[in-house]
MARTI-58485 format. One line per 10 residues: number of its first residue (from 1); their letters; for each residue x negated, y negated, z negated of C-alpha. Coordinates in nm, 3 decimals. Example, Ala and Ser with C-alpha at 12.3 -4.5 7.8 and 13.67 -1.06 7.14 Angstrom:
<pts>
1) AS) -1.230:0.450:-0.780 | -1.367:0.106:-0.714
</pts>
This chain:
<pts>
1) XXXXXXXXXX) -2.127:-1.146:0.733 | -2.470:-1.053:0.871 | -2.479:-0.732:0.666 | -2.114:-0.647:0.734 | -2.010:-0.803:1.068 | -1.712:-0.569:1.116 | -1.408:-0.550:0.888 | -1.377:-0.213:0.709 | -1.074:-0.008:0.811 | -0.794:0.001:0.554
11) XXXXXXXXXX) -0.414:0.002:0.566 | -0.212:-0.293:0.445 | -0.075:-0.261:0.093 | 0.301:-0.191:0.070 | 0.489:-0.517:0.027 | 0.752:-0.396:-0.224 | 0.533:-0.400:-0.539 | 0.399:-0.748:-0.458 | 0.553:-1.016:-0.678 | 0.515:-1.391:-0.630
21) XXXXXXXXXX) 0.681:-1.589:-0.908 | 0.530:-1.928:-0.842 | 0.330:-2.121:-0.586 | 0.238:-2.488:-0.576 | 0.082:-2.748:-0.354 | -0.094:-3.073:-0.450 | 0.133:-3.378:-0.447 | 0.433:-3.170:-0.338 | 0.741:-3.110:-0.556 | 1.027:-2.884:-0.456
31) XXXXXXXXXX) 1.380:-2.994:-0.523 | 1.683:-2.770:-0.573 | 2.057:-2.813:-0.573 | 2.301:-2.625:-0.792 | 2.494:-2.459:-0.509 | 2.181:-2.305:-0.357 | 2.052:-2.185:-0.695 | 2.392:-2.032:-0.777 | 2.404:-1.840:-0.448 | 2.043:-1.725:-0.484
41) XXXXXXXXXX) 2.106:-1.595:-0.837 | 2.417:-1.407:-0.724 | 2.230:-1.244:-0.437 | 1.931:-1.148:-0.653 | 2.152:-1.000:-0.926 | 2.336:-0.798:-0.663 | 2.007:-0.663:-0.527 | 1.883:-0.590:-0.880 | 2.198:-0.397:-0.971 | 2.185:-0.191:-0.650
51) XXXXXXXXXX) 1.817:-0.102:-0.696 | 1.853:-0.015:-1.066 | 2.139:0.224:-0.988 | 1.941:0.375:-0.698 | 1.637:0.425:-0.926 | 1.855:0.598:-1.188 | 1.995:0.836:-0.924 | 1.646:0.923:-0.796 | 1.516:0.977:-1.152 | 1.807:1.212:-1.219
61) XXXXXXXXXX) 1.724:1.413:-0.906 | 1.356:1.437:-1.005 | 1.443:1.561:-1.355 | 1.693:1.815:-1.220 | 1.413:1.980:-1.018 | 1.234:2.086:-1.339 | 1.457:2.394:-1.370 | 1.395:2.518:-1.014 | 1.228:2.863:-1.013 | 0.909:2.929:-0.814
71) XXXXXXXXXX) 0.686:3.236:-0.798 | 0.340:3.227:-0.953 | 0.187:3.364:-0.633 | 0.336:3.077:-0.434 | 0.215:2.827:-0.694 | -0.138:2.967:-0.685 | -0.145:2.966:-0.303 | -0.038:2.601:-0.298 | -0.299:2.504:-0.558 | -0.566:2.695:-0.371
81) XXXXXXXXXX) -0.490:2.523:-0.040 | -0.486:2.175:-0.195 | -0.813:2.229:-0.383 | -0.986:2.365:-0.072 | -0.859:2.069:0.133 | -0.981:1.827:-0.135 | -1.323:1.995:-0.144 | -1.363:1.970:0.235 | -1.275:1.601:0.238 | -1.515:1.524:-0.046
91) XXXXXXXXXX) -1.796:1.710:0.130 | -1.725:1.517:0.449 | -1.795:1.189:0.271 | -2.097:1.310:0.075 | -1.920:1.388:-0.252 | -2.034:1.735:-0.352 | -1.866:1.744:-0.691 | -1.788:2.102:-0.784 | -1.438:2.233:-0.718 | -1.268:2.431:-1.001
101) XXXXXXXXXX) -1.333:2.804:-0.972 | -1.041:2.957:-0.789 | -1.091:3.298:-0.951 | -1.057:3.141:-1.294 | -0.751:2.948:-1.176 | -0.590:3.268:-1.048 | -0.652:3.457:-1.371 | -0.518:3.171:-1.585 | -0.201:3.148:-1.382 | -0.123:3.511:-1.302
111) XXXXXXXXXX) -0.229:3.679:-1.626 | 0.070:3.535:-1.810 | 0.381:3.751:-1.838 | 0.637:3.739:-1.559 | 0.597:3.659:-1.194 | 0.798:3.336:-1.186 | 0.805:3.001:-1.366 | 1.012:2.687:-1.350 | 0.896:2.382:-1.156 | 0.829:2.183:-1.472
121) XXXXXXXXXX) 0.569:2.440:-1.591 | 0.420:2.462:-1.241 | 0.364:2.086:-1.244 | 0.181:2.113:-1.577 | -0.056:2.367:-1.422 | -0.118:2.137:-1.127 | -0.190:1.840:-1.354 | -0.487:2.033:-1.499 | -0.648:1.991:-1.156 | -0.538:1.628:-1.101
131) XXXXXXXXXX) -0.257:1.729:-0.867 | 0.061:1.526:-0.909 | 0.351:1.462:-0.669 | 0.283:1.089:-0.649 | 0.408:0.854:-0.374 | 0.207:0.882:-0.051 | 0.051:1.205:-0.181 | 0.215:1.458:0.050 | -0.133:1.540:0.179 | -0.453:1.561:-0.024
141) XXXXXXXXXX) -0.641:1.231:-0.010 | -0.991:1.133:-0.117 | -1.084:0.775:-0.202 | -1.357:0.632:0.022 | -1.531:0.317:-0.108 | -1.438:0.020:0.107 | -1.787:-0.058:0.234 | -1.843:0.306:0.338 | -1.546:0.315:0.575 | -1.556:0.279:0.951
151) XXXXXXXXXX) -1.569:-0.079:1.081 | -1.352:-0.266:1.324 | -1.466:-0.463:1.628 | -1.691:-0.758:1.543 | -1.639:-1.113:1.670 | -1.947:-1.083:1.892 | -1.819:-0.756:2.044 | -1.487:-0.920:2.124 | -1.663:-1.212:2.295 | -1.866:-0.968:2.506
161) XXXXXXXXXX) -1.545:-0.786:2.600 | -1.392:-1.118:2.709 | -1.693:-1.200:2.927 | -1.631:-0.879:3.121 | -1.289:-1.002:3.228 | -1.252:-1.347:3.385 | -0.876:-1.345:3.336 | -0.897:-1.263:2.964 | -1.171:-1.523:2.914 | -0.959:-1.788:3.091
171) XXXXXXXXXX) -0.656:-1.705:2.873 | -0.874:-1.723:2.561 | -1.009:-2.068:2.650 | -0.661:-2.197:2.738 | -0.524:-2.080:2.403 | -0.803:-2.261:2.218 | -0.717:-2.587:2.395 | -0.342:-2.544:2.324 | -0.396:-2.478:1.952 | -0.638:-2.765:1.899
181) XXXXXXXXXX) -0.473:-3.043:1.697 | -0.580:-3.401:1.629 | -0.598:-3.545:1.277 | -0.283:-3.749:1.349 | -0.091:-3.439:1.458 | -0.198:-3.253:1.143 | -0.092:-3.544:0.923 | 0.247:-3.570:1.097 | 0.303:-3.197:1.054 | 0.238:-3.203:0.678
191) XXXXXXXXXX) 0.455:-3.512:0.629 | 0.738:-3.335:0.808 | 0.695:-3.012:0.607 | 0.687:-3.204:0.278 | 1.042:-3.319:0.347 | 1.182:-2.971:0.414 | 1.380:-2.751:0.174 | 1.430:-3.002:-0.108 | 1.733:-3.171:-0.252 | 1.616:-3.519:-0.155
201) XXXXX) 1.479:-3.639:-0.488 | 1.132:-3.676:-0.638 | 1.005:-3.560:-0.977 | 0.797:-3.798:-1.186 | 0.459:-3.666:-1.304
</pts>
């Protein structure tokens, strides 16, 4: 904490890929009843069927784009812009790794017969330079190590900001008093929560 008092800036991970199959708590057993499990299974199967069909439709659209015709000049211009953008971002963060020679790229692409190609072949050219139409990749991005990113406001800085405003400091102190719980209140809360959501029976260890 002394070396890194501020939290590095990073976006929250998308929630859709996150999967939680099981969670448990000491001395706490969840009970279920058949009606609730039946309804839950029906709802989950309905969601699964809808998403599988949606995924198949999207996959079909992606594959159908392979036959679209693009010009080689347009493909080269796109590649050139993305590689230049990538090079600038890497230089900004101290990564001076060499960018592929654009003259060589142009000769490789344009020296082949014809002035057009289908989208499938264009993608293969792009993959040679680590360019793929992945999710969240509409713009060229460069990975920045977590500890090299800009930092958020530290706890001490927030306290100083509160001291500059009597009203904010008063609200802060009042919230601390309201949220403070006694040991008895904590115990009552957990006893109450342990009784929620079950079918009213206990499981022997």
